[in-house]
Every structure is written in structure tokens, then in C-alpha cells.
C-alpha angles and dihedrals in degrees: 000000000000118000116249094220092055090051091049090046090052092050091052091041087061092060113082126225089249094056092045094052090045090053090048091050093049091047091049091050090052091051087052087050090241100110121112127224095265092054090051088051093053092049090048093051090048091050091050089055092051093049091050089053093045090051087049092050089048092051093048091049091050092049093050090049093051092051091045090053092046089050095050090047094052090046088053092049091046091049094048092048090054088052 
């Protein structure tokens, strides 16, 4: 099962320093109320991508936890049958 942290790091690893600094500049300009509509749209799109990746990570984590729970339960049943 893939590790959620590794997936998150791969996603952030795909974003170049230039993109990240541009994102931070745009965000800072919005905070200063100097951003234009195109800048806001770019940030919204990037945030949508982040949300999709985070939802995917949550789903992977939940799937892993469910499988781990099932495995532990089956191990407990197997052990109790042997006794």
C-alpha cells in the first residue's frame, strides 16, 4: 500500500521552485488586495489540484487502515481457532 506522505511529497516534488514562488507571490498580492482575476483563477486551480490529491491520499489511507483492520481481525480469528 502506498504511503500517503510519499504521494504528497511526489506531488509537491512535481511543482518547481519557480511555480511555488509564483504561487506565493500571487497569494501575497491577493492578501494585499492587488491580485487580478487571472491570478485568482490560477490560485483556485492550483488549490483544486491540491484538494484532489489530498482526497486521494485520504482514500488511500482509509483503504490501508481498513485492510490492516481486516488482517488483524483474521489473524485474531485464526489464532483463537488454533487455541
